[in-house]
Structure formats: structure tokens, C-alpha cells
N, CA, C and O atoms as CSV, one atom per row, in Angstrom:
chain,resi,resn,atom,element,x,y,z
A,1,MET,N,N,-185.187,88.472,20.200
A,1,MET,CA,C,-184.994,89.890,20.036
A,1,MET,C,C,-183.803,90.134,19.094
A,1,MET,O,O,-182.735,89.547,19.263
A,2,VAL,N,N,-184.003,90.991,18.125
A,2,VAL,CA,C,-182.952,91.306,17.159
A,2,VAL,C,C,-182.015,92.352,17.741
A,2,VAL,O,O,-182.444,93.317,18.374
A,3,LYS,N,N,-180.723,92.135,17.511
A,3,LYS,CA,C,-179.727,93.113,17.941
A,3,LYS,C,C,-178.584,93.115,16.936
A,3,LYS,O,O,-178.402,92.165,16.176
A,4,GLN,N,N,-177.821,94.197,16.948
A,4,GLN,CA,C,-176.596,94.217,16.157
A,4,GLN,C,C,-175.574,93.343,16.877
A,4,GLN,O,O,-175.354,93.480,18.081
A,5,ALA,N,N,-174.966,92.457,16.130
A,5,ALA,CA,C,-174.040,91.487,16.701
A,5,ALA,C,C,-172.755,92.149,17.170
A,5,ALA,O,O,-172.319,93.169,16.637
A,6,THR,N,N,-172.171,91.539,18.177
A,6,THR,CA,C,-170.869,91.939,18.703
A,6,THR,C,C,-169.973,90.699,18.690
A,6,THR,O,O,-170.458,89.590,18.466
A,7,PRO,N,N,-168.677,90.878,18.926
A,7,PRO,CA,C,-167.783,89.709,18.944
A,7,PRO,C,C,-168.221,88.601,19.909
A,7,PRO,O,O,-167.916,87.431,19.678
A,8,GLU,N,N,-168.917,88.948,20.968
A,8,GLU,CA,C,-169.408,87.932,21.896
A,8,GLU,C,C,-170.407,86.992,21.229
A,8,GLU,O,O,-170.581,85.857,21.673
A,9,ASP,N,N,-171.060,87.453,20.171
A,9,ASP,CA,C,-172.042,86.642,19.455
A,9,ASP,C,C,-171.403,85.743,18.393
A,9,ASP,O,O,-172.066,84.854,17.858
A,10,PHE,N,N,-170.133,85.963,18.086
A,10,PHE,CA,C,-169.494,85.269,16.962
A,10,PHE,C,C,-169.516,83.744,17.068
A,10,PHE,O,O,-169.748,83.095,16.048
A,11,PRO,N,N,-169.288,83.124,18.240
A,11,PRO,CA,C,-169.335,81.659,18.271
A,11,PRO,C,C,-170.692,81.102,17.817
A,11,PRO,O,O,-170.735,80.145,17.044
A,12,ALA,N,N,-171.784,81.683,18.284
A,12,ALA,CA,C,-173.110,81.216,17.871
A,12,ALA,C,C,-173.361,81.525,16.397
A,12,ALA,O,O,-173.956,80.717,15.685
A,13,ILE,N,N,-172.912,82.689,15.940
A,13,ILE,CA,C,-173.084,83.058,14.533
A,13,ILE,C,C,-172.261,82.140,13.635
A,13,ILE,O,O,-172.700,81.779,12.542
A,14,LEU,N,N,-171.089,81.768,14.085
A,14,LEU,CA,C,-170.247,80.841,13.334
A,14,LEU,C,C,-170.959,79.498,13.169
A,14,LEU,O,O,-170.932,78.912,12.087
A,15,GLU,N,N,-171.589,79.013,14.223
A,15,GLU,CA,C,-172.340,77.753,14.137
A,15,GLU,C,C,-173.514,77.880,13.172
A,15,GLU,O,O,-173.770,76.966,12.388
A,16,MET,N,N,-174.230,79.004,13.220
A,16,MET,CA,C,-175.321,79.223,12.257
A,16,MET,C,C,-174.772,79.243,10.837
A,16,MET,O,O,-175.383,78.700,9.917
A,17,GLY,N,N,-173.619,79.870,10.669
A,17,GLY,CA,C,-172.993,79.932,9.356
A,17,GLY,C,C,-172.641,78.558,8.815
A,17,GLY,O,O,-172.784,78.301,7.619
A,18,ARG,N,N,-172.182,77.678,9.688
A,18,ARG,CA,C,-171.877,76.303,9.267
A,18,ARG,C,C,-173.140,75.597,8.766
A,18,ARG,O,O,-173.110,74.915,7.741
A,19,ARG,N,N,-174.244,75.762,9.490
A,19,ARG,CA,C,-175.512,75.132,9.074
A,19,ARG,C,C,-175.994,75.723,7.757
A,19,ARG,O,O,-176.451,74.994,6.877
A,20,PHE,N,N,-175.896,77.032,7.620
A,20,PHE,CA,C,-176.292,77.710,6.381
A,20,PHE,C,C,-175.451,77.191,5.213
A,20,PHE,O,O,-175.982,76.927,4.134
A,21,HIS,N,N,-174.166,77.048,5.424
A,21,HIS,CA,C,-173.244,76.591,4.383
A,21,HIS,C,C,-173.630,75.205,3.864
A,21,HIS,O,O,-173.490,74.926,2.673
A,22,GLU,N,N,-174.116,74.333,4.760
A,22,GLU,CA,C,-174.431,72.951,4.392
A,22,GLU,C,C,-175.451,72.836,3.263
A,22,GLU,O,O,-175.387,71.894,2.473
A,23,PHE,N,N,-176.385,73.771,3.172
A,23,PHE,CA,C,-177.385,73.657,2.117
A,23,PHE,C,C,-177.305,74.790,1.085
A,23,PHE,O,O,-178.090,74.819,0.137
A,24,SER,N,N,-176.387,75.694,1.260
A,24,SER,CA,C,-176.278,76.825,0.338
A,24,SER,C,C,-175.588,76.402,-0.960
A,24,SER,O,O,-174.943,75.355,-1.004
A,25,PRO,N,N,-175.718,77.203,-2.006
A,25,PRO,CA,C,-175.004,76.902,-3.246
A,25,PRO,C,C,-173.484,76.997,-3.091
A,25,PRO,O,O,-172.745,76.581,-3.983
A,26,TRP,N,N,-173.017,77.541,-1.969
A,26,TRP,CA,C,-171.585,77.676,-1.713
A,26,TRP,C,C,-171.006,76.447,-1.026
A,26,TRP,O,O,-169.831,76.444,-0.661
A,27,ARG,N,N,-171.803,75.412,-0.846
A,27,ARG,CA,C,-171.329,74.212,-0.162
A,27,ARG,C,C,-170.239,73.474,-0.942
A,27,ARG,O,O,-169.589,72.580,-0.401
A,28,ASP,N,N,-170.034,73.845,-2.215
A,28,ASP,CA,C,-168.952,73.234,-2.982
A,28,ASP,C,C,-167.585,73.815,-2.605
A,28,ASP,O,O,-166.548,73.311,-3.037
A,29,ARG,N,N,-167.595,74.862,-1.807
A,29,ARG,CA,C,-166.351,75.466,-1.306
A,29,ARG,C,C,-166.230,75.115,0.175
A,29,ARG,O,O,-167.237,75.095,0.883
A,30,PRO,N,N,-165.030,74.843,0.651
A,30,PRO,CA,C,-164.889,74.487,2.070
A,30,PRO,C,C,-165.251,75.663,2.975
A,30,PRO,O,O,-164.999,76.823,2.647
A,31,PHE,N,N,-165.843,75.339,4.110
A,31,PHE,CA,C,-166.156,76.353,5.126
A,31,PHE,C,C,-164.907,76.610,5.950
A,31,PHE,O,O,-164.244,75.669,6.386
A,32,SER,N,N,-164.583,77.869,6.165
A,32,SER,CA,C,-163.409,78.241,6.945
A,32,SER,C,C,-163.828,79.082,8.140
A,32,SER,O,O,-164.362,80.180,7.985
A,33,ASP,N,N,-163.579,78.555,9.336
A,33,ASP,CA,C,-163.863,79.333,10.549
A,33,ASP,C,C,-163.084,80.643,10.544
A,33,ASP,O,O,-163.639,81.704,10.829
A,34,ASP,N,N,-161.785,80.564,10.218
A,34,ASP,CA,C,-160.942,81.761,10.250
A,34,ASP,C,C,-161.429,82.830,9.272
A,34,ASP,O,O,-161.518,84.005,9.628
A,35,ALA,N,N,-161.740,82.429,8.056
A,35,ALA,CA,C,-162.209,83.395,7.059
A,35,ALA,C,C,-163.557,83.977,7.458
A,35,ALA,O,O,-163.804,85.168,7.268
A,36,THR,N,N,-164.427,83.143,8.009
A,36,THR,CA,C,-165.749,83.624,8.422
A,36,THR,C,C,-165.620,84.600,9.582
A,36,THR,O,O,-166.280,85.639,9.592
A,37,LEU,N,N,-164.783,84.280,10.555
A,37,LEU,CA,C,-164.574,85.202,11.679
A,37,LEU,C,C,-163.981,86.528,11.213
A,37,LEU,O,O,-164.366,87.586,11.710
A,38,ALA,N,N,-163.052,86.482,10.269
A,38,ALA,CA,C,-162.473,87.720,9.733
A,38,ALA,C,C,-163.543,88.553,9.045
A,38,ALA,O,O,-163.555,89.777,9.174
A,39,MET,N,N,-164.447,87.898,8.310
A,39,MET,CA,C,-165.530,88.620,7.654
A,39,MET,C,C,-166.473,89.246,8.691
A,39,MET,O,O,-166.888,90.396,8.542
A,40,LEU,N,N,-166.804,88.489,9.734
A,40,LEU,CA,C,-167.688,89.014,10.773
A,40,LEU,C,C,-167.064,90.232,11.450
A,40,LEU,O,O,-167.749,91.220,11.712
A,41,GLU,N,N,-165.783,90.160,11.727
A,41,GLU,CA,C,-165.086,91.307,12.329
A,41,GLU,C,C,-165.118,92.508,11.393
A,41,GLU,O,O,-165.366,93.632,11.828
A,42,ARG,N,N,-164.871,92.273,10.128
A,42,ARG,CA,C,-164.875,93.373,9.152
A,42,ARG,C,C,-166.249,94.035,9.072
A,42,ARG,O,O,-166.356,95.260,9.023
A,43,ILE,N,N,-167.290,93.217,9.060
A,43,ILE,CA,C,-168.651,93.758,8.993
A,43,ILE,C,C,-168.959,94.584,10.242
A,43,ILE,O,O,-169.446,95.709,10.132
A,44,THR,N,N,-168.681,94.039,11.421
A,44,THR,CA,C,-169.065,94.746,12.654
A,44,THR,C,C,-168.226,95.985,12.911
A,44,THR,O,O,-168.628,96.849,13.690
A,45,GLU,N,N,-167.065,96.090,12.269
A,45,GLU,CA,C,-166.219,97.275,12.436
A,45,GLU,C,C,-166.513,98.370,11.416
A,45,GLU,O,O,-166.030,99.492,11.567
A,46,SER,N,N,-167.284,98.072,10.395
A,46,SER,CA,C,-167.542,99.024,9.314
A,46,SER,C,C,-168.776,99.881,9.584
A,46,SER,O,O,-169.783,99.398,10.101
A,47,GLU,N,N,-168.681,101.150,9.228
A,47,GLU,CA,C,-169.835,102.050,9.325
A,47,GLU,C,C,-170.853,101.765,8.220
A,47,GLU,O,O,-172.021,102.137,8.337
A,48,ASP,N,N,-170.411,101.108,7.154
A,48,ASP,CA,C,-171.271,100.850,5.998
A,48,ASP,C,C,-171.773,99.414,5.940
A,48,ASP,O,O,-172.260,98.969,4.900
A,49,ALA,N,N,-171.659,98.686,7.050
A,49,ALA,CA,C,-172.107,97.296,7.094
A,49,ALA,C,C,-172.801,97.039,8.420
A,49,ALA,O,O,-172.626,97.777,9.389
A,50,VAL,N,N,-173.591,95.977,8.437
A,50,VAL,CA,C,-174.306,95.621,9.661
A,50,VAL,C,C,-174.443,94.105,9.727
A,50,VAL,O,O,-174.513,93.421,8.706
A,51,LEU,N,N,-174.479,93.606,10.947
A,51,LEU,CA,C,-174.704,92.186,11.197
A,51,LEU,C,C,-175.739,92.082,12.309
A,51,LEU,O,O,-175.491,92.476,13.449
A,52,PHE,N,N,-176.904,91.544,11.955
A,52,PHE,CA,C,-177.979,91.364,12.932
A,52,PHE,C,C,-178.067,89.897,13.321
A,52,PHE,O,O,-177.802,89.008,12.512
A,53,THR,N,N,-178.441,89.658,14.570
A,53,THR,CA,C,-178.728,88.311,15.034
A,53,THR,C,C,-179.918,88.364,15.985
A,53,THR,O,O,-180.186,89.381,16.626
A,54,ASN,N,N,-180.615,87.249,16.055
A,54,ASN,CA,C,-181.718,87.134,17.014
A,54,ASN,C,C,-181.581,85.860,17.840
A,54,ASN,O,O,-182.515,85.458,18.534
A,55,GLY,N,N,-180.417,85.232,17.761
A,55,GLY,CA,C,-180.185,83.988,18.483
A,55,GLY,C,C,-180.524,82.747,17.677
A,55,GLY,O,O,-180.010,81.663,17.954
A,56,THR,N,N,-181.391,82.902,16.676
A,56,THR,CA,C,-181.759,81.773,15.816
A,56,THR,C,C,-181.498,82.075,14.346
A,56,THR,O,O,-181.779,81.248,13.479
A,57,GLY,N,N,-180.959,83.263,14.068
A,57,GLY,CA,C,-180.679,83.631,12.686
A,57,GLY,C,C,-179.719,84.797,12.606
A,57,GLY,O,O,-179.398,85.441,13.605
A,58,ILE,N,N,-179.269,85.050,11.382
A,58,ILE,CA,C,-178.326,86.127,11.106
A,58,ILE,C,C,-178.704,86.801,9.794
A,58,ILE,O,O,-179.237,86.166,8.884
A,59,LEU,N,N,-178.420,88.090,9.713
A,59,LEU,CA,C,-178.561,88.831,8.465
A,59,LEU,C,C,-177.442,89.859,8.427
A,59,LEU,O,O,-177.323,90.698,9.320
A,60,GLY,N,N,-176.631,89.786,7.394
A,60,GLY,CA,C,-175.554,90.739,7.202
A,60,GLY,C,C,-175.757,91.501,5.916
A,60,GLY,O,O,-176.256,90.956,4.931
A,61,GLY,N,N,-175.369,92.770,5.922
A,61,GLY,CA,C,-175.529,93.567,4.717
A,61,GLY,C,C,-174.671,94.813,4.738
A,61,GLY,O,O,-174.014,95.129,5.730
A,62,ILE,N,N,-174.692,95.506,3.625
A,62,ILE,CA,C,-173.902,96.723,3.439
A,62,ILE,C,C,-174.756,97.787,2.782
A,62,ILE,O,O,-175.809,97.492,2.218
A,63,VAL,N,N,-174.297,99.028,2.858
A,63,VAL,CA,C,-174.815,100.080,1.991
A,63,VAL,C,C,-173.698,100.437,1.023
A,63,VAL,O,O,-172.528,100.508,1.398
A,64,ALA,N,N,-174.078,100.658,-0.213
A,64,ALA,CA,C,-173.090,100.957,-1.253
A,64,ALA,C,C,-173.701,101.931,-2.249
A,64,ALA,O,O,-174.922,101.998,-2.386
A,65,PRO,N,N,-172.850,102.692,-2.950
A,65,PRO,CA,C,-173.364,103.631,-3.950
A,65,PRO,C,C,-174.129,102.909,-5.054
A,65,PRO,O,O,-173.804,101.783,-5.430
A,66,ILE,N,N,-175.143,103.580,-5.555
A,66,ILE,CA,C,-175.890,103.077,-6.704
A,66,ILE,C,C,-175.146,103.499,-7.962
A,66,ILE,O,O,-174.763,104.660,-8.106
A,67,TYR,N,N,-174.949,102.576,-8.846
A,67,TYR,CA,C,-174.197,102.851,-10.068
A,67,TYR,C,C,-174.856,103.958,-10.893
A,67,TYR,O,O,-174.173,104.820,-11.445
A,68,PHE,N,N,-176.165,103.928,-10.971
A,68,PHE,CA,C,-176.896,104.924,-11.766
A,68,PHE,C,C,-177.575,105.929,-10.840
A,68,PHE,O,O,-178.319,105.528,-9.945
A,69,GLY,N,N,-177.342,107.190,-11.030
A,69,GLY,CA,C,-178.140,108.213,-10.390
A,69,GLY,C,C,-177.778,108.620,-8.983
A,69,GLY,O,O,-178.520,109.385,-8.367
A,70,GLY,N,N,-176.692,108.154,-8.457
A,70,GLY,CA,C,-176.292,108.577,-7.123
A,70,GLY,C,C,-177.094,107.932,-6.020
A,70,GLY,O,O,-177.991,107.127,-6.273
A,71,GLY,N,N,-176.768,108.290,-4.806
A,71,GLY,CA,C,-177.417,107.722,-3.636
A,71,GLY,C,C,-176.823,106.375,-3.266
A,71,GLY,O,O,-175.853,105.923,-3.874
A,72,VAL,N,N,-177.413,105.739,-2.267
A,72,VAL,CA,C,-176.944,104.432,-1.829
A,72,VAL,C,C,-178.104,103.450,-1.757
A,72,VAL,O,O,-179.268,103.833,-1.644
A,73,VAL,N,N,-177.749,102.182,-1.827
A,73,VAL,CA,C,-178.706,101.094,-1.695
A,73,VAL,C,C,-178.137,100.116,-0.671
A,73,VAL,O,O,-176.921,99.944,-0.576
A,74,ALA,N,N,-179.017,99.479,0.090
A,74,ALA,CA,C,-178.583,98.443,1.028
A,74,ALA,C,C,-178.622,97.103,0.302
A,74,ALA,O,O,-179.568,96.801,-0.425
A,75,GLN,N,N,-177.576,96.305,0.512
A,75,GLN,CA,C,-177.460,95.007,-0.146
A,75,GLN,C,C,-177.252,93.924,0.903
A,75,GLN,O,O,-176.300,93.979,1.681
A,76,GLU,N,N,-178.136,92.950,0.922
A,76,GLU,CA,C,-177.951,91.796,1.794
A,76,GLU,C,C,-176.724,91.013,1.342
A,76,GLU,O,O,-176.515,90.816,0.145
A,77,LEU,N,N,-175.923,90.573,2.289
A,77,LEU,CA,C,-174.792,89.688,2.000
A,77,LEU,C,C,-175.152,88.236,2.304
A,77,LEU,O,O,-174.762,87.324,1.575
A,78,PHE,N,N,-175.889,88.035,3.375
A,78,PHE,CA,C,-176.356,86.700,3.754
A,78,PHE,C,C,-177.514,86.838,4.724
A,78,PHE,O,O,-177.598,87.804,5.482
A,79,TRP,N,N,-178.411,85.852,4.690
A,79,TRP,CA,C,-179.582,85.846,5.569
A,79,TRP,C,C,-179.938,84.397,5.816
A,79,TRP,O,O,-180.243,83.660,4.879
A,80,PHE,N,N,-179.902,83.989,7.055
A,80,PHE,CA,C,-180.233,82.626,7.436
A,80,PHE,C,C,-180.939,82.673,8.777
A,80,PHE,O,O,-180.487,83.352,9.699
A,81,ALA,N,N,-182.055,81.949,8.888
A,81,ALA,CA,C,-182.756,81.916,10.165
A,81,ALA,C,C,-183.514,80.608,10.311
A,81,ALA,O,O,-184.222,80.182,9.398
A,82,ASP,N,N,-183.360,79.975,11.466
A,82,ASP,CA,C,-184.196,78.825,11.791
A,82,ASP,C,C,-185.608,79.313,12.078
A,82,ASP,O,O,-186.587,78.655,11.725
A,83,LYS,N,N,-185.706,80.473,12.720
A,83,LYS,CA,C,-186.986,81.149,12.947
A,83,LYS,C,C,-186.691,82.612,13.194
A,83,LYS,O,O,-185.560,82.977,13.514
A,84,GLY,N,N,-187.693,83.446,13.047
A,84,GLY,CA,C,-187.506,84.877,13.267
A,84,GLY,C,C,-186.842,85.603,12.114
A,84,GLY,O,O,-186.302,86.694,12.292
A,85,GLY,N,N,-186.877,85.006,10.936
A,85,GLY,CA,C,-186.243,85.631,9.775
A,85,GLY,C,C,-186.850,86.957,9.385
A,85,GLY,O,O,-186.140,87.866,8.956
A,86,ARG,N,N,-188.146,87.075,9.527
A,86,ARG,CA,C,-188.808,88.331,9.139
A,86,ARG,C,C,-188.403,89.481,10.058
A,86,ARG,O,O,-188.261,90.617,9.607
A,87,GLU,N,N,-188.217,89.190,11.336
A,87,GLU,CA,C,-187.799,90.260,12.253
A,87,GLU,C,C,-186.374,90.721,11.925
A,87,GLU,O,O,-186.042,91.891,12.119
A,88,LEU,N,N,-185.539,89.816,11.433
A,88,LEU,CA,C,-184.206,90.218,10.978
A,88,LEU,C,C,-184.313,91.138,9.765
A,88,LEU,O,O,-183.611,92.145,9.669
A,89,LEU,N,N,-185.202,90.774,8.843
A,89,LEU,CA,C,-185.396,91.608,7.658
A,89,LEU,C,C,-185.984,92.964,8.036
A,89,LEU,O,O,-185.593,93.984,7.468
A,90,ASP,N,N,-186.910,92.990,8.978
A,90,ASP,CA,C,-187.446,94.273,9.459
A,90,ASP,C,C,-186.321,95.169,9.971
A,90,ASP,O,O,-186.270,96.358,9.654
A,91,ALA,N,N,-185.423,94.592,10.763
A,91,ALA,CA,C,-184.311,95.371,11.325
A,91,ALA,C,C,-183.382,95.861,10.219
A,91,ALA,O,O,-182.903,96.994,10.269
A,92,PHE,N,N,-183.125,95.015,9.224
A,92,PHE,CA,C,-182.242,95.411,8.129
A,92,PHE,C,C,-182.861,96.542,7.308
A,92,PHE,O,O,-182.172,97.492,6.935
A,93,GLU,N,N,-184.150,96.440,7.030
A,93,GLU,CA,C,-184.819,97.504,6.280
A,93,GLU,C,C,-184.783,98.822,7.056
A,93,GLU,O,O,-184.579,99.882,6.464
A,94,GLN,N,N,-184.979,98.765,8.368
A,94,GLN,CA,C,-184.927,99.978,9.181
A,94,GLN,C,C,-183.516,100.559,9.186
A,94,GLN,O,O,-183.344,101.771,9.057
A,95,TRP,N,N,-182.504,99.702,9.335
A,95,TRP,CA,C,-181.112,100.148,9.286
A,95,TRP,C,C,-180.824,100.822,7.948
A,95,TRP,O,O,-180.188,101.875,7.903
A,96,ALA,N,N,-181.292,100.215,6.858
A,96,ALA,CA,C,-181.080,100.774,5.517
A,96,ALA,C,C,-181.705,102.163,5.418
A,96,ALA,O,O,-181.088,103.090,4.893
A,97,ASP,N,N,-182.913,102.300,5.917
A,97,ASP,CA,C,-183.583,103.602,5.899
A,97,ASP,C,C,-182.806,104.617,6.736
A,97,ASP,O,O,-182.633,105.764,6.325
A,98,ASP,N,N,-182.342,104.196,7.900
A,98,ASP,CA,C,-181.555,105.079,8.766
A,98,ASP,C,C,-180.254,105.514,8.095
A,98,ASP,O,O,-179.756,106.608,8.363
A,99,LYS,N,N,-179.699,104.666,7.223
A,99,LYS,CA,C,-178.465,104.972,6.501
A,99,LYS,C,C,-178.721,105.825,5.253
A,99,LYS,O,O,-177.780,106.198,4.553
A,100,GLY,N,N,-179.975,106.127,4.981
A,100,GLY,CA,C,-180.307,106.942,3.818
A,100,GLY,C,C,-180.394,106.175,2.514
A,100,GLY,O,O,-180.364,106.770,1.438
A,101,ALA,N,N,-180.500,104.862,2.602
A,101,ALA,CA,C,-180.613,104.050,1.381
A,101,ALA,C,C,-181.948,104.320,0.703
A,101,ALA,O,O,-182.968,104.537,1.357
A,102,SER,N,N,-181.916,104.300,-0.619
A,102,SER,CA,C,-183.149,104.505,-1.372
A,102,SER,C,C,-183.881,103.192,-1.608
A,102,SER,O,O,-185.011,103.196,-2.095
A,103,GLY,N,N,-183.261,102.081,-1.273
A,103,GLY,CA,C,-183.889,100.779,-1.450
A,103,GLY,C,C,-183.032,99.684,-0.847
A,103,GLY,O,O,-181.934,99.929,-0.346
A,104,VAL,N,N,-183.560,98.468,-0.907
A,104,VAL,CA,C,-182.894,97.292,-0.356
A,104,VAL,C,C,-182.870,96.211,-1.425
A,104,VAL,O,O,-183.885,95.935,-2.064
A,105,LEU,N,N,-181.700,95.598,-1.618
A,105,LEU,CA,C,-181.541,94.468,-2.529
A,105,LEU,C,C,-181.380,93.201,-1.707
A,105,LEU,O,O,-180.534,93.139,-0.815
A,106,MET,N,N,-182.187,92.191,-2.002
A,106,MET,CA,C,-182.121,90.917,-1.283
A,106,MET,C,C,-181.792,89.797,-2.264
A,106,MET,O,O,-182.070,89.888,-3.459
A,107,ILE,N,N,-181.196,88.742,-1.726
A,107,ILE,CA,C,-180.750,87.597,-2.512
A,107,ILE,C,C,-181.725,86.438,-2.330
A,107,ILE,O,O,-182.293,86.257,-1.253
A,108,SER,N,N,-181.912,85.668,-3.375
A,108,SER,CA,C,-182.610,84.395,-3.269
A,108,SER,C,C,-181.648,83.329,-3.748
A,108,SER,O,O,-181.263,83.315,-4.917
A,109,LEU,N,N,-181.259,82.438,-2.857
A,109,LEU,CA,C,-180.283,81.414,-3.207
A,109,LEU,C,C,-180.810,80.497,-4.305
A,109,LEU,O,O,-181.973,80.095,-4.293
A,110,ALA,N,N,-179.954,80.181,-5.231
A,110,ALA,CA,C,-180.311,79.295,-6.338
A,110,ALA,C,C,-180.095,77.842,-5.924
A,110,ALA,O,O,-179.251,77.143,-6.484
A,111,ILE,N,N,-180.863,77.402,-4.945
A,111,ILE,CA,C,-180.757,76.024,-4.466
A,111,ILE,C,C,-181.580,75.112,-5.366
A,111,ILE,O,O,-181.091,74.104,-5.874
A,112,ASP,N,N,-182.828,75.487,-5.548
A,112,ASP,CA,C,-183.723,74.764,-6.437
A,112,ASP,C,C,-184.900,75.667,-6.772
A,112,ASP,O,O,-185.086,76.719,-6.160
A,113,GLU,N,N,-185.681,75.246,-7.739
A,113,GLU,CA,C,-186.791,76.081,-8.213
A,113,GLU,C,C,-187.818,76.350,-7.119
A,113,GLU,O,O,-188.349,77.456,-7.022
A,114,LYS,N,N,-188.099,75.341,-6.297
A,114,LYS,CA,C,-189.096,75.482,-5.230
A,114,LYS,C,C,-188.658,76.543,-4.212
A,114,LYS,O,O,-189.457,77.384,-3.802
A,115,THR,N,N,-187.388,76.494,-3.811
A,115,THR,CA,C,-186.872,77.470,-2.851
A,115,THR,C,C,-186.893,78.870,-3.445
A,115,THR,O,O,-187.282,79.828,-2.778
A,116,ASP,N,N,-186.473,78.987,-4.700
A,116,ASP,CA,C,-186.458,80.288,-5.356
A,116,ASP,C,C,-187.871,80.865,-5.439
A,116,ASP,O,O,-188.074,82.057,-5.210
A,117,GLU,N,N,-188.834,80.024,-5.763
A,117,GLU,CA,C,-190.228,80.483,-5.841
A,117,GLU,C,C,-190.741,80.906,-4.470
A,117,GLU,O,O,-191.413,81.929,-4.345
A,118,ARG,N,N,-190.425,80.119,-3.439
A,118,ARG,CA,C,-190.857,80.438,-2.074
A,118,ARG,C,C,-190.280,81.775,-1.612
A,118,ARG,O,O,-190.993,82.613,-1.061
A,119,MET,N,N,-188.982,81.962,-1.845
A,119,MET,CA,C,-188.358,83.221,-1.447
A,119,MET,C,C,-188.925,84.384,-2.247
A,119,MET,O,O,-189.139,85.465,-1.699
A,120,GLY,N,N,-189.168,84.177,-3.526
A,120,GLY,CA,C,-189.764,85.226,-4.351
A,120,GLY,C,C,-191.098,85.687,-3.790
A,120,GLY,O,O,-191.383,86.885,-3.772
A,121,LYS,N,N,-191.911,84.755,-3.336
A,121,LYS,CA,C,-193.217,85.108,-2.754
A,121,LYS,C,C,-193.054,85.897,-1.457
A,121,LYS,O,O,-193.788,86.854,-1.208
A,122,ILE,N,N,-192.082,85.488,-0.628
A,122,ILE,CA,C,-191.821,86.222,0.622
A,122,ILE,C,C,-191.439,87.664,0.296
A,122,ILE,O,O,-191.973,88.605,0.884
A,123,TYR,N,N,-190.522,87.824,-0.635
A,123,TYR,CA,C,-190.079,89.172,-1.004
A,123,TYR,C,C,-191.204,89.989,-1.623
A,123,TYR,O,O,-191.397,91.151,-1.264
A,124,GLU,N,N,-191.935,89.401,-2.536
A,124,GLU,CA,C,-193.007,90.143,-3.219
A,124,GLU,C,C,-194.089,90.597,-2.248
A,124,GLU,O,O,-194.625,91.695,-2.395
A,125,ARG,N,N,-194.423,89.762,-1.248
A,125,ARG,CA,C,-195.408,90.177,-0.243
A,125,ARG,C,C,-194.937,91.400,0.529
A,125,ARG,O,O,-195.751,92.163,1.050
A,126,ARG,N,N,-193.627,91.586,0.603
A,126,ARG,CA,C,-193.064,92.730,1.326
A,126,ARG,C,C,-192.809,93.921,0.414
A,126,ARG,O,O,-192.295,94.943,0.867
A,127,GLY,N,N,-193.162,93.806,-0.871
A,127,GLY,CA,C,-193.018,94.929,-1.786
A,127,GLY,C,C,-191.785,94.883,-2.669
A,127,GLY,O,O,-191.537,95.820,-3.428
A,128,TYR,N,N,-191.001,93.806,-2.585
A,128,TYR,CA,C,-189.813,93.666,-3.442
A,128,TYR,C,C,-190.229,93.228,-4.837
A,128,TYR,O,O,-191.235,92.541,-5.014
A,129,ARG,N,N,-189.439,93.637,-5.823
A,129,ARG,CA,C,-189.635,93.223,-7.211
A,129,ARG,C,C,-188.296,92.740,-7.768
A,129,ARG,O,O,-187.237,93.252,-7.406
A,130,LEU,N,N,-188.365,91.761,-8.641
A,130,LEU,CA,C,-187.155,91.207,-9.242
A,130,LEU,C,C,-186.449,92.277,-10.062
A,130,LEU,O,O,-187.069,92.937,-10.895
A,131,ARG,N,N,-185.137,92.451,-9.821
A,131,ARG,CA,C,-184.328,93.443,-10.527
A,131,ARG,C,C,-183.256,92.794,-11.383
A,131,ARG,O,O,-183.089,93.157,-12.548
A,132,GLU,N,N,-182.537,91.853,-10.829
A,132,GLU,CA,C,-181.410,91.217,-11.518
A,132,GLU,C,C,-181.321,89.763,-11.081
A,132,GLU,O,O,-181.949,89.354,-10.104
A,133,ARG,N,N,-180.542,88.998,-11.810
A,133,ARG,CA,C,-180.152,87.654,-11.389
A,133,ARG,C,C,-178.635,87.642,-11.353
A,133,ARG,O,O,-177.987,88.284,-12.181
A,134,ASN,N,N,-178.073,86.929,-10.417
A,134,ASN,CA,C,-176.620,86.819,-10.307
A,134,ASN,C,C,-176.154,85.473,-10.842
A,134,ASN,O,O,-176.800,84.447,-10.630
A,135,TYR,N,N,-175.040,85.492,-11.527
A,135,TYR,CA,C,-174.392,84.267,-12.006
A,135,TYR,C,C,-172.979,84.255,-11.464
A,135,TYR,O,O,-172.371,85.308,-11.270
A,136,TYR,N,N,-172.460,83.080,-11.221
A,136,TYR,CA,C,-171.142,82.940,-10.613
A,136,TYR,C,C,-170.248,82.072,-11.494
A,136,TYR,O,O,-170.688,81.060,-12.039
A,137,LYS,N,N,-169.005,82.477,-11.625
A,137,LYS,CA,C,-167.985,81.697,-12.306
A,137,LYS,C,C,-166.770,81.635,-11.392
A,137,LYS,O,O,-166.187,82.664,-11.053
A,138,GLY,N,N,-166.393,80.433,-10.998
A,138,GLY,CA,C,-165.219,80.260,-10.158
A,138,GLY,C,C,-163.938,80.520,-10.949
A,138,GLY,O,O,-163.846,80.161,-12.123
A,139,LEU,N,N,-162.965,81.136,-10.314
A,139,LEU,CA,C,-161.690,81.442,-10.968
A,139,LEU,C,C,-160.526,80.687,-10.347
A,139,LEU,O,O,-159.370,80.983,-10.649
A,140,ASP,N,N,-160.812,79.709,-9.475
A,140,ASP,CA,C,-159.720,78.993,-8.837
A,140,ASP,C,C,-159.244,77.831,-9.662
A,140,ASP,O,O,-158.322,77.123,-9.257
């Protein structure tokens, strides 16, 4: 069952985050329990952010102004699930609609071509279309 996470859920979410980190493109950066817990607290305390969990996965996101034309859009920050990922996405889309978002932006991790293609198919079946690609440059 999907629910909005509370601090009581943080230990399990932290463990999921560690597993997610192991295969994510961010694995070149060290995982920090303290930084992750601070982020989880910030998300759950914000009116413009949400953190969903179902016990086997997590999805965090925000609503933010759209650069062009006003209004807001919901943006996924992270999504990881051993199972039940679609129910997390259903909850996030409903939350976005409840927040008055005109749309939802989702991420596809650049792990490899096969994963990117698989995620693209999942999104497209749900009505998503490719809008942008993100590139990262470390400044440390």
C-alpha cells in the first residue's frame, strides 16, 4: 500500500536508497546517511514536495513553476522500487494533479542503453513523451 512517508519510515527508506545508489549513475559519489536523512526531512516538511513509499520502493518529487507560460509542473527527484513501482507512480501523478500541476516530468537514469529504452517504453505506455535530456558536470 502506498503512503506518504513519515520519519518512522526513514530507516527502511534509507536502506532502499543505499540499494538504489549501488546501481545508479550517482554511484561515483559516496552515499551519506546524514545527507540522505536531511534530504528526506526536507522533502517531508515541504508543502511543495512529497515522498511516497510502499515498503518495497520510494518515489520523491516536487512541484515547481514552469519557466514558460506560468503554472507548475511536478518533477520526480528519485524513483526506486523492487516491486510496486507503478503504484508509486500512480500516487505521484495523483498528488501532482491535486497540487494543480499541468504535467509530470520523470527521469530515466542513464545507466545503459537497455535500461533507458526499457524506462522509455514504461513512460510512453503511460502517455509520457520525451521532452529533454539532462547532462551532468561535476564541480568538485
